[in-house]
Structures are given as structure tokens and as C-alpha cells.
C-alpha positions as CSV (number, residue, x, y, z in Angstrom):
1,M,89.7,175.4,92.1
2,L,89.8,172.0,93.7
3,K,86.1,171.6,93.2
4,A,86.6,172.5,89.5
5,L,89.4,169.9,89.1
6,F,87.2,167.1,90.3
7,R,83.9,168.0,88.7
8,V,82.4,164.9,87.0
9,K,80.7,164.9,83.7
10,P,77.0,164.0,83.8
11,V,76.1,160.5,82.8
12,A,72.8,159.4,81.2
13,P,71.8,155.9,80.1
14,A,72.6,155.2,76.5
15,G,69.4,153.4,75.7
16,H,69.1,151.1,72.7
17,V,71.4,151.8,69.8
18,D,70.6,150.9,66.2
19,A,73.2,150.4,63.5
20,G,74.2,153.7,61.9
21,E,72.7,155.8,64.7
22,P,74.6,157.9,67.3
23,V,74.1,157.3,71.0
24,E,71.4,159.4,72.5
25,G,72.0,160.6,76.0
26,S,75.5,159.1,76.1
27,L,78.6,160.7,77.6
28,D,79.6,162.7,74.6
29,G,76.1,163.2,73.2
30,E,76.7,162.3,69.6
31,S,79.6,160.2,68.5
32,G,79.6,161.2,64.8
33,F,80.9,157.8,63.8
34,K,79.2,155.1,61.8
35,R,77.9,152.1,63.8
36,T,79.2,149.3,61.7
37,L,81.1,146.9,64.1
38,T,79.6,143.6,65.3
39,A,80.7,141.5,68.3
40,K,82.7,139.4,65.9
41,H,84.6,142.5,64.7
42,L,85.3,143.6,68.3
43,V,86.6,140.2,69.3
44,M,88.9,140.2,66.2
45,L,90.1,143.7,67.1
46,G,90.9,142.6,70.6
47,V,92.8,139.5,69.4
48,G,94.5,141.6,66.7
49,A,95.8,144.0,69.4
50,V,96.8,141.5,72.0
51,I,98.4,138.7,70.0
52,G,101.6,140.1,68.7
53,A,104.5,141.5,70.6
54,G,103.8,139.3,73.6
55,I,104.3,136.0,71.8
56,F,106.8,137.1,69.2
57,V,109.1,139.3,71.3
58,L,108.4,139.6,75.1
59,T,107.8,136.0,76.0
60,G,111.4,134.8,75.6
61,Q,113.0,137.8,77.3
62,A,110.7,137.6,80.3
63,A,111.4,133.8,80.6
64,A,115.1,134.0,80.2
65,N,115.7,137.0,82.5
66,H,113.0,136.8,85.2
67,A,110.6,133.8,85.4
68,G,112.1,130.8,83.7
69,P,109.4,128.1,82.8
70,A,107.1,129.9,85.3
71,I,106.5,132.5,82.6
72,M,103.3,130.6,82.1
73,L,102.4,131.6,85.7
74,S,103.3,135.2,84.9
75,F,100.8,135.3,82.0
76,V,98.2,133.8,84.3
77,M,98.8,136.6,86.9
78,A,98.7,139.3,84.2
79,G,95.7,137.7,82.7
80,F,93.9,137.6,86.1
81,A,94.5,141.3,86.6
82,C,93.2,142.0,83.0
83,A,90.1,139.8,83.6
84,L,89.1,141.8,86.6
85,A,89.7,145.0,84.7
86,G,87.9,143.5,81.7
87,L,84.7,142.9,83.6
88,C,84.7,146.5,84.7
89,Y,85.4,147.7,81.2
90,A,82.5,145.7,80.0
91,E,80.1,147.3,82.4
92,F,81.3,150.8,81.5
93,A,81.3,150.1,77.7
94,A,77.8,148.8,77.8
95,L,76.6,151.6,80.0
96,M,78.4,154.4,78.1
97,P,79.1,153.1,74.5
98,V,81.3,156.1,73.5
99,S,84.8,156.6,72.2
100,G,87.3,157.5,74.9
101,S,87.8,154.3,76.8
102,A,89.1,154.7,80.4
103,Y,89.3,158.5,79.9
104,S,85.5,158.8,79.4
105,Y,84.8,156.5,82.2
106,S,87.0,158.4,84.6
107,Y,85.4,161.7,83.6
108,A,82.0,160.3,84.7
109,T,83.2,159.0,88.0
110,L,86.4,160.6,89.4
111,G,86.4,164.0,87.8
112,E,88.1,166.0,85.1
113,F,91.6,166.1,86.5
114,V,91.8,162.3,87.0
115,A,90.2,161.9,83.5
116,W,93.0,164.0,82.0
117,F,95.7,162.1,83.8
118,I,94.2,158.8,82.6
119,G,93.9,160.2,79.0
120,W,97.5,161.1,79.2
121,C,98.4,157.6,80.3
122,L,96.5,156.3,77.3
123,V,98.5,158.5,75.1
124,L,101.6,156.8,76.5
125,E,100.0,153.4,76.0
126,Y,98.9,153.7,72.4
127,L,101.2,156.2,70.8
128,F,104.5,154.7,72.1
129,A,103.3,151.1,72.0
130,A,102.6,151.6,68.2
131,S,106.1,153.0,67.7
132,T,107.7,150.2,69.8
133,V,105.9,147.4,67.9
134,A,106.8,149.1,64.6
135,V,110.4,148.8,65.5
136,G,109.9,145.0,66.2
137,W,108.0,144.7,62.9
138,S,111.0,146.2,61.1
139,G,113.3,143.6,62.7
140,Y,111.1,140.7,61.6
141,L,110.7,142.0,58.1
142,N,114.5,142.4,57.7
143,S,115.0,138.9,59.0
144,F,112.5,137.6,56.5
145,L,114.1,139.5,53.7
146,G,117.4,138.2,54.8
147,T,116.2,134.6,54.3
148,L,115.3,135.7,50.7
149,G,118.8,137.1,50.2
150,V,117.6,140.8,50.0
151,P,118.2,142.3,53.4
152,I,117.7,146.0,54.0
153,P,121.0,147.8,54.6
154,D,121.7,148.4,58.4
155,A,121.8,152.2,57.8
156,L,118.1,152.1,56.7
157,A,116.9,149.4,59.2
158,N,118.0,150.8,62.6
159,A,117.2,153.8,64.7
160,T,119.1,157.0,64.2
161,F,120.0,157.3,67.9
162,T,120.9,155.0,70.7
163,V,120.8,155.7,74.4
164,A,123.9,155.3,76.6
165,N,124.2,156.5,80.2
166,G,121.1,158.6,79.8
167,E,122.4,160.4,76.7
168,F,121.3,160.2,73.0
169,I,124.2,159.1,70.7
170,R,124.2,158.9,66.9
171,S,124.1,155.2,66.0
172,G,125.5,155.6,62.5
173,A,122.2,154.6,60.9
174,I,120.1,157.1,58.9
175,L,116.6,155.9,59.6
176,N,114.6,152.8,60.5
177,L,112.8,153.0,57.2
178,P,110.6,149.9,57.5
179,A,109.3,151.1,60.8
180,V,108.4,154.5,59.3
181,F,106.8,152.7,56.3
182,I,104.5,150.5,58.3
183,V,103.3,153.3,60.5
184,A,102.5,155.4,57.5
185,A,100.7,152.6,55.7
186,V,98.6,151.7,58.7
187,S,97.8,155.3,59.4
188,G,96.5,155.6,55.8
189,L,94.3,152.6,56.4
190,C,92.9,154.1,59.6
191,Y,92.3,157.4,57.7
192,V,90.1,155.6,55.1
193,G,87.7,154.1,57.7
194,I,86.9,151.8,60.6
195,T,85.1,149.2,58.5
196,Q,88.1,148.7,56.1
197,S,90.5,148.6,59.0
198,A,88.4,145.9,60.8
199,F,88.2,143.9,57.6
200,V,92.0,143.9,57.0
201,N,92.6,143.2,60.7
202,A,90.4,140.1,60.5
203,I,92.5,138.8,57.6
204,V,95.7,139.5,59.5
205,V,94.4,137.9,62.7
206,A,93.5,134.7,60.8
207,I,97.1,134.5,59.3
208,K,98.9,134.9,62.6
209,V,96.6,132.6,64.6
210,T,97.1,129.9,61.9
211,V,100.9,130.3,62.2
212,I,100.8,130.1,66.0
213,L,98.6,127.0,65.9
214,L,101.1,125.4,63.4
215,F,104.0,126.2,65.8
216,V,102.1,124.6,68.7
217,A,101.1,121.5,66.7
218,F,104.7,120.8,65.4
219,G,106.5,122.1,68.4
220,L,104.7,119.7,70.8
221,Q,106.6,116.8,69.3
222,Y,109.8,118.2,70.6
223,V,108.8,119.2,74.1
224,D,111.0,117.8,76.8
225,P,109.4,118.0,80.3
226,A,112.9,118.2,81.7
227,N,113.2,121.7,80.4
228,W,110.4,122.8,82.8
229,Q,112.6,121.9,85.8
230,P,112.9,123.8,88.0
231,F,109.6,125.4,87.2
232,I,110.5,128.4,89.3
233,P,114.3,128.9,89.2
234,A,116.1,129.9,92.5
235,N,116.2,133.6,93.1
236,E,119.4,135.3,91.9
237,G,118.7,138.9,92.9
238,P,116.0,141.5,92.7
239,G,113.4,140.6,90.1
240,K,115.6,137.7,88.8
241,F,113.8,134.4,89.2
242,G,112.1,133.1,92.3
243,F,108.5,134.3,92.9
244,E,109.7,137.9,92.8
245,G,111.0,137.2,89.2
246,V,107.6,135.7,88.3
247,T,105.8,138.9,89.4
248,R,108.4,141.0,87.6
249,A,107.8,139.1,84.5
250,A,104.0,139.5,84.9
251,A,104.5,143.3,84.8
252,I,106.6,143.0,81.7
253,V,104.3,140.7,79.8
254,F,101.4,142.9,80.8
255,F,102.4,144.9,77.7
256,A,101.1,141.9,75.8
257,Y,97.6,142.5,77.1
258,I,97.2,146.2,76.6
259,G,95.3,145.8,73.3
260,F,92.0,144.7,74.8
261,D,91.5,148.2,76.1
262,A,91.4,149.3,72.4
263,V,88.1,147.4,72.0
264,S,86.4,149.8,74.3
265,T,87.6,152.8,72.2
266,A,85.5,151.5,69.4
267,A,82.2,151.5,71.4
268,G,81.0,154.5,69.5
269,E,81.1,152.5,66.3
270,A,79.5,149.2,67.6
271,K,76.1,148.3,66.2
272,N,74.7,146.9,69.5
273,P,77.2,148.1,72.1
274,Q,75.2,146.9,75.1
275,R,75.5,143.3,73.9
276,D,78.6,143.4,71.7
277,M,81.1,145.3,74.0
278,P,81.1,142.7,76.8
279,I,81.5,139.9,74.2
280,G,84.3,141.7,72.4
281,I,86.3,142.6,75.6
282,L,85.9,139.4,77.6
283,G,85.9,137.1,74.5
284,S,89.2,138.4,73.1
285,L,90.8,138.4,76.6
286,A,89.9,134.7,77.2
287,I,91.1,133.6,73.8
288,C,94.4,135.5,74.1
289,T,95.2,134.2,77.6
290,V,94.8,130.6,76.5
291,I,97.0,131.1,73.5
292,Y,99.7,132.8,75.5
293,I,99.9,130.0,78.1
294,V,100.0,127.2,75.5
295,V,102.7,128.9,73.5
296,C,104.8,129.6,76.6
297,A,104.5,125.9,77.6
298,V,105.7,124.8,74.1
299,L,108.5,127.4,74.0
300,T,110.0,126.6,77.3
301,G,109.5,122.8,76.7
302,M,111.4,122.8,73.3
303,V,114.6,124.5,74.6
304,P,116.0,125.6,77.9
305,Y,114.6,129.0,79.0
306,T,118.1,130.4,79.2
307,Q,118.3,130.2,75.4
308,L,115.1,132.3,74.8
309,G,116.5,135.8,75.6
310,T,116.4,136.9,72.0
311,A,114.2,139.3,70.1
312,K,112.8,136.3,68.2
313,P,112.1,133.6,70.8
314,V,109.8,131.5,68.6
315,A,112.2,131.5,65.7
316,T,115.1,130.7,68.2
317,A,113.2,127.7,69.4
318,L,112.7,126.4,65.9
319,E,116.3,127.0,64.9
320,A,117.3,124.3,67.5
321,Y,115.6,121.6,65.3
322,P,116.7,121.5,61.7
323,S,113.6,119.6,60.7
324,L,111.5,122.6,61.7
325,L,113.4,125.3,59.8
326,W,110.7,125.4,57.1
327,L,108.4,126.6,59.8
328,K,110.7,129.4,60.8
329,T,109.9,131.3,57.6
330,L,106.2,131.0,58.2
331,I,106.7,132.2,61.8
332,E,108.4,135.3,60.5
333,I,105.5,135.9,58.1
334,G,103.1,135.4,61.0
335,A,105.1,137.8,63.2
336,I,105.0,140.4,60.5
337,A,101.2,139.9,60.2
338,G,100.8,139.8,64.0
339,L,102.7,143.0,64.7
340,T,100.9,144.7,61.8
341,S,97.6,144.1,63.4
342,V,98.8,145.4,66.8
343,I,100.0,148.6,65.1
344,L,96.7,148.9,63.3
345,V,94.6,148.7,66.5
346,M,96.9,151.1,68.4
347,L,96.9,153.7,65.7
348,M,93.1,153.3,65.4
349,A,92.5,153.8,69.1
350,Q,94.8,156.8,69.8
351,P,93.0,159.4,67.6
352,R,89.7,158.4,69.2
353,I,91.1,159.2,72.7
354,F,92.1,162.6,71.4
355,Y,88.7,163.0,69.7
356,S,86.9,162.5,73.0
357,M,89.3,164.8,74.9
358,A,88.9,167.5,72.2
359,K,85.1,167.3,72.4
360,D,85.4,168.0,76.1
361,G,87.7,171.0,75.4
362,L,90.7,169.4,77.0
363,M,92.6,169.1,73.7
364,P,92.7,171.5,70.7
365,K,89.6,171.4,68.5
366,I,91.5,170.1,65.6
367,F,91.6,166.7,67.2
368,G,87.8,166.6,67.2
369,R,87.3,166.9,63.4
370,V,85.6,164.0,61.6
371,H,86.1,163.4,57.9
372,P,82.9,164.3,56.0
373,K,83.2,161.2,53.7
374,F,85.1,158.5,55.8
375,Q,83.7,159.6,59.1
376,T,86.9,159.1,60.9
377,P,88.9,161.5,63.1
378,Y,91.2,162.2,60.2
379,V,93.3,165.1,61.6
380,G,94.1,163.2,64.8
381,T,95.0,160.1,62.7
382,I,97.4,162.1,60.6
383,I,99.1,163.8,63.6
384,V,99.4,160.6,65.6
385,G,100.8,158.8,62.5
386,V,103.4,161.4,62.0
387,I,104.6,161.4,65.6
388,A,104.5,157.6,65.8
389,A,106.5,157.3,62.6
390,A,109.1,159.8,63.8
391,L,109.5,157.9,67.1
392,A,109.8,154.6,65.4
393,G,112.3,155.8,62.8
394,F,114.7,157.9,64.9
395,L,114.6,156.5,68.5
396,P,115.3,153.2,70.2
397,I,112.3,152.5,72.3
398,G,113.2,149.3,74.1
399,L,112.6,150.4,77.7
400,L,109.2,151.9,76.7
401,G,107.6,148.5,76.9
402,E,107.5,148.8,80.7
403,M,106.6,152.5,80.4
404,V,103.6,151.5,78.3
405,S,102.6,148.9,80.9
406,M,102.7,151.4,83.7
407,G,100.3,153.8,81.9
408,T,97.9,150.9,81.1
409,L,97.9,149.6,84.7
410,L,96.9,152.9,86.1
411,A,94.1,153.2,83.6
412,F,92.9,149.8,84.4
413,A,93.0,150.4,88.2
414,T,91.0,153.7,87.6
415,V,88.3,151.9,85.7
416,C,87.9,149.2,88.4
417,A,87.5,152.0,91.0
418,G,85.1,153.9,88.8
419,V,82.6,151.1,88.5
420,L,82.2,150.8,92.2
421,I,82.0,154.6,92.7
422,L,79.3,154.9,90.0
423,R,77.3,152.1,91.6
424,Y,77.0,154.3,94.7
425,T,76.7,157.8,93.1
426,R,74.3,156.8,90.3
427,P,72.6,153.5,91.3
428,E,69.5,154.3,89.3
429,I,71.2,154.1,85.8
430,P,70.2,150.9,83.9
431,R,73.3,148.7,83.4
432,P,72.9,146.2,80.5
433,F,76.0,144.4,81.9
434,R,76.9,144.3,85.6
435,V,80.1,143.2,87.1
436,P,79.3,140.2,89.3
437,L,80.3,140.6,93.0
438,A,81.4,144.1,92.3
439,I,82.2,144.7,95.9
440,V,84.9,142.1,95.6
441,V,85.9,142.2,92.0
442,C,86.5,146.0,91.8
443,P,88.8,146.4,94.8
444,L,90.7,143.3,93.8
445,G,91.2,144.7,90.3
446,V,92.5,147.9,91.7
447,L,95.0,146.1,94.0
448,A,96.1,143.6,91.3
449,C,96.8,146.4,88.8
450,L,98.6,148.6,91.3
451,Y,100.7,145.7,92.5
452,L,101.9,145.1,89.0
453,F,102.4,148.8,88.5
454,V,104.9,149.1,91.4
455,Q,107.2,146.5,89.8
456,P,108.5,148.6,86.9
457,F,107.8,152.0,88.6
458,M,110.5,151.3,91.2
459,E,113.1,151.2,88.3
460,H,111.7,153.8,85.9
461,W,109.9,156.3,88.2
462,K,111.9,159.2,86.9
463,L,110.7,158.7,83.3
464,F,107.1,158.2,84.4
465,V,107.1,161.3,86.6
466,G,108.7,163.3,83.7
467,W,105.9,162.2,81.4
468,T,103.3,163.0,84.0
469,L,104.7,166.5,84.5
470,L,104.6,167.2,80.7
471,G,100.9,166.2,80.7
472,L,100.2,168.5,83.7
473,V,101.8,171.5,81.8
474,I,99.5,170.8,78.8
475,Y,96.4,170.5,81.0
476,F,96.9,173.6,83.0
477,T,98.0,175.8,80.0
478,Y,95.2,174.6,77.7
479,G,92.7,172.0,79.0
480,F,91.8,173.7,82.3
481,R,91.0,177.0,80.6
482,N,89.1,175.5,77.7
483,S,87.1,172.7,79.5
484,K,83.5,172.7,78.2
485,L,82.3,171.3,81.5
486,R,83.1,174.6,83.3
487,Q,82.0,177.0,80.5
488,P,78.6,178.7,81.1
489,S,75.8,177.1,79.1
């Protein structure tokens, strides 16, 4: 049984891929998706997924409660871990340009059981992240409508339940209707097709990047270097300021980076994956890291970091300067656009993870169905959309930001280890892109990701273990018995 659990899936070089053609000899054989995405599309998808909740929500809270002005350093630390993982993702994505992301890579290097575990972590990452961001989208929308004098009633703009002392309590609200609406609308877009989704995402990315650049341009005039002192506030307890607080904040803002993983899930739809995937992954990661650091510098320079612990830190900074209130409305519009693109990429990626798992027999076959006209995993898209909408509409998902980060960090660490393992087990496979100094980069990536993983795990280990046990039940009751890898040919 142990041998069966860790049996790896055969890997064959993908070869050259032309637009519109499936990958021959790749991990899943035949993707069934249209190859329509270029490197530009992939970079925009990455930026669309990454630039959103990090800037508009998490930045201020991490600065006010953990890192102070050193939140810039926290983003550098998180970005460094992502860069190491990004190099490894780029090698795998060019080598095996298929849907499935870290799940598919783990299956080829570490075996079925590890692949299932990573796939289950990716479910935690994408499904719950989409729901979490949808709740944030709802808050910004209601704030914007409030400035227009038409706010949504609280009963229809808040979660049905709250959590107190580990118990669910009725909040008095009926449903977070805007959150349900945005998930339903984006799911419909993902149902129609990947090309349409990428086109809309490009427009949304252009809007939010423009708004962010406006904030930086006008906010720079009001930066006071005194607000950056002390750069690292004195430690006030576990995870609260000091260098320990900086690392704690790095684990929190890691949530802001999870979207670049979504680029690799679209490998099965890239026109020239050997060239485009490394550009899409590393390009979007570099752009986003620079944007985050610059915005953090302006935010903490405009107002003392202690004032940024709100759900709308960028808007809070602008409110301190009456001459910039006009920009506050544009920021709200940009936040709505930014969070929309994050939801879009998350809901686009999750059904493709299920698709790959279903093709391997580890999930029910229904998740592997592709629409005959739109050529999208339409059943999985519908199911994921319904679940995400329910989570966003009924439940408060504040603490899931760190839960999502934990699942992502484990996936990243596994990919870093997988590259080195495949170098030794299958050295003969042509690699269109190779991680430089893999003997250094890969272990360093594993250590960096696991170090950040431990930070939130120490506090939320019960929830993460519970999620893992649920996944094990599903695997051993369905996936283990139906795995195609062990079925006689």
C-alpha cells in the first residue's frame, strides 16, 4: 500500500506546442482546452491575481499590528520566497505545460499521496481565497455606493453568521448579497471561456494599476520621512513588532502573492508554453513586488502606521488630507476593479485543478467534463461558483487569509523540492527553462516557504489539521480506489 501511495506519474517531454493544439506526451496527455493565451495574457493574469487584496486590505493591517514601516521589508521577504518558488514553477510549467499547477508537478515527482495533499491545499487556496476577496469586494462596493448616497442595507451587505468563542452566531444580517453577486457574475464569465476572461481581466488590471499609480504620484507629495521612524518598532510581544513582527507580517502578506500560482494553471491553454510560462510567472511576480513596496512606502509615509489598521488602508491615508478626497472615490473604484480581477483568476484556476485531479481518477468524473462549445471545465466552474458564493454570502472569513497562505506555502515548498528531485530521477528530459543554481535555489525555496508557514501554523494548527483530515477522508474513500495510475491498462 505504501508503494501505491507514492507511485509517481510518468513524465514525457512536452515538445513544441502550436496554438490550438493539445500537448503531445505531456503529463495529462491531452488537455482538451484551446491554446489561446500569449505571454502578455499570462503576465496580465498574474498581475490581476496578485494586485488586489494585498494593497487594498492586508497592507495596513499587517503594518499596524505587526511590522510598522518595516512592512516594506515584509513584502521583500515574502517576495523573495515567491521568487525562489517562481523559478521552480517556471521550470515545471515549461517542462509540463498542463493544467493542474503544483498538483501535477507533485504527481510527477513525489507520488500520488503527496499530489493529493497539495491538490487539497490548492482547493483551500483558491476556493476560500475567492470567497474571502468577495467579502472585501462587497465592503468596498458598499463604501462607494455610500459616497453616492445609495448604500446597501446592512442586512443585505454582511455575513449571516459571525464567530465568537469558536461558535457560529447569527449576526442579524440576511445575506452578503454583493459578495454572492460578484462570485456568480465572475463564475458566469469563466463558464463562457478563457479568452473572454483574459480580455476582461486585462481591462480590469489596466484600471487598478492606473489608480494605484495615481495614488503613488499624488501621495508622494505628502510623505513625511518622520513617519518611517522607527523603521522596525520595538517588540511588544509574540509577533507584534520587532523582527519577529516583520516575519509574522511576511506570512500574512504572503496572501497577496498567491495569485502567481494561478498562471501555471493556465499552462494547458498557452500558445507557446515553453517560452510564455516563465515570462508570465516571473514577469508578473517582479512587477507586483515593485508595486507593493512602493505603495507601502507611500502609505506608511503619509500617515503613522498605527492609523492604518483598517479594512481600507489606502482610503484611510487619503482621508487624512482633504485635498486628496477626490482621489478616495477613484481608489474605491480601483479597489472594486482590483478585487474583481483577483476573484476572476481564483475562480478560473480552481476548476482546472479539479479537472486535472478528475482526469487522474482522484476526483469524480463530473469535474473532468469540458464544455463542447466553450471548451471550459464548465461543471467544475458551476460547482466551485456555488460553493464560493455560499461561503462569501453566509460566513465571515477573516481568519482564512492566513489559512490560505498556509496551503499556498506548502504547495510552493513542494514544487521547489520537486524540481530538484526530477533533476536526479529524470535528468534526460529536455528542459526549455532551467532553474539557475538549482542545488542552491531549490533547498532555499523549501526552507523559506516552510519558515513562513510555521508562523501562522503555530496559531491556527487545529483548523489546518481539520482541513487536512477532511481531505484524507475524501482521498481514501474515493481517490485511492479510483486512481487511474493503479488501474490495469
